[in-house]
N, C-alpha and C positions, 0 to 999 in steps of 0.2 A: 264756723262752721260751717263750712264751705271745705278744711279742707277733710273735717268726716264726711261731709258728701263724696267726694270725690274718689276716701277712703275705699267707701258701699262700693261705688259705680267701678273701682278699679278689683276690688275683690269678685262682680256680677263679673264683668267682662273674664275672671282667670278661669271661677270655679265651672261659665258657662263656653267661654269658649277657645280661652291658654291653653288649660288643663288638660287639653285632644290635640293636637297639635302635637307635629312631628315631633319623636328624639332631640338631642341638641347635635346630630353627630344629622340629620339628613335635610334636606332641602339650605342645603347652606345657613344653619344654623339660624332661621328663621323664627322657629319655634324658642331654643333659646333669647331670641334677643327681647321676643312679646313678652315671655315670663318676665324677663327681669326686667322690662321697665311696669309692667303692673307693681311686682315685688317689690321691685324699689320704693314704692306711695304706699304702698300696706304695711311693709313690717317698722320695726321699733325703728331697725339699724340692720340698714344690705349695702355691706363695701362694696368693691371694682369686682367686678367680674366673676357672679355670682354666677351660679348654672342649677335652676330648679328647673330639675328637667318633668317630664311629658309624665299627666298622673299623679304628681306629688298632694298630699294632703298635709293641710297646715291649720284648719280651723280657719278661725279669721284674723290671723299671723299678725295684730294690734301689737302683739307683743313680741315678738319671734326675730331675734340678733342674732345676723351671719356677717362673718368676716369677709375681708378679701381673700378671693381664689375658691369659694370654697362652691359645695351644693349637695343635691339633698336630690336623692337615686333615684328612676324610674318607679313608681306607683308608691314610693315611700308614705310611710302615716309621719308628722312631726306635731304634738299637739302643738298649741301657742305657749308662750313663755317659757320654748324651748332658748337654750343660747351655745351656736353654734361656731367657732375660734374662724381663723382667716388657711387660705392652703386645707381645709376638711375637703375627704374623696367620701362618697356615700354608696356603695353599691346598690342597683333597684331589691325593692320590698319590702326594703328594714320601717320597722316598728317602733317606735318608740313612745313610750307610755310617762305618764306623769300622775296617772290616779288614778286606785284599785276602786270596789264593789268594800265595803263594809259587810262582814256575812259572824261579826260574834255571837249572835243573839240566834236561838232555834226556835225562840215563840215567835217566832219573823218570820216571812220567808225571808229571803236574801234579796230580791229581788226590789223589795219595800223599805232596804234597811239603806239606802241612798250609797255617800262612795267615801272615799277617803280624803285626806286634806291635799293641794296635787302640791307633789313635789319636781321641780323641774329638771330638765337635765341639763346639763351642761357638758360640752361639750370642747377639750381645749383646742390651741393651733397643734396643726401638722400632724392629722391622725385618721385613719384609712380603716372606714369598717364597710368591710366587704358585703355583701348581699348576703338576702331572705336573715338580714341581722336584729332579733330583740331586746329591745335597751329597759332594762323595766323601773321601775319608779324611782325618783331622785338620782339615780348614775351621774358619776363626776367618769368624763375621760379623763385620762387625763393626757400630759402633752406629747408628744412623738408615739404615740403607743397607736395596735394597729387592732383589731379584732375580728378576729375569723370569719369567713362566710358561715352560716348557719347558727350562730351563738349566740348565745339568750343571756346576756350581761345581771348576771343576779347583783354584782359587785364591786367596789374599786380596786384599782390596781396602780401601783407608783408609773409616775410618767415613765417612756419608754418599753412597754409592757407589750409582748407579745400574747392573747386570747382565745380560747378558742374554747368549745363543747357546750355540752349542756347537762348540767347549771357549766357555767363561767369554772375556767381555773389560767391561772399562768402558763405557759408555758416555755417561756423561756424572755429573758431583758435583751435587750436590742444595746444597753450602753450597760459598761459593765465597772 
């Protein structure tokens, strides 16, 4: 019970105070340190040297897992249940989706049809996600991959891929 209250309090502090602190590179990293301390107590798993940037939104955070030396970019939106490996770089304004609106029936307005089942996004170790990337439902970004800026990631690719475009396409392999 005490642990639950502590999580709720940390979440309150994050969303009402820490989310607005300056970006990690400003003011000697004070904002980065405070956000890290709070998220360590909120997330299911939070590695060492994790950087949750200014404006990052992650729902309740109870089921977020993030590895060592990884981060959530400025103003990024990461749904609960996402798994982020170690050494993951994420640019600003990245949006990760874990579900969508249902729209199969035409006799009922889409707004009343509800949502699809949640499918978490998994980001493996050593991944670089550029700025303004949109990651669609249930995607798995494989180890060593690079997702170029403004990409809309619509499918999965092999390890060490360089991916870009809207919709996403394989640009090249980093390993031959």
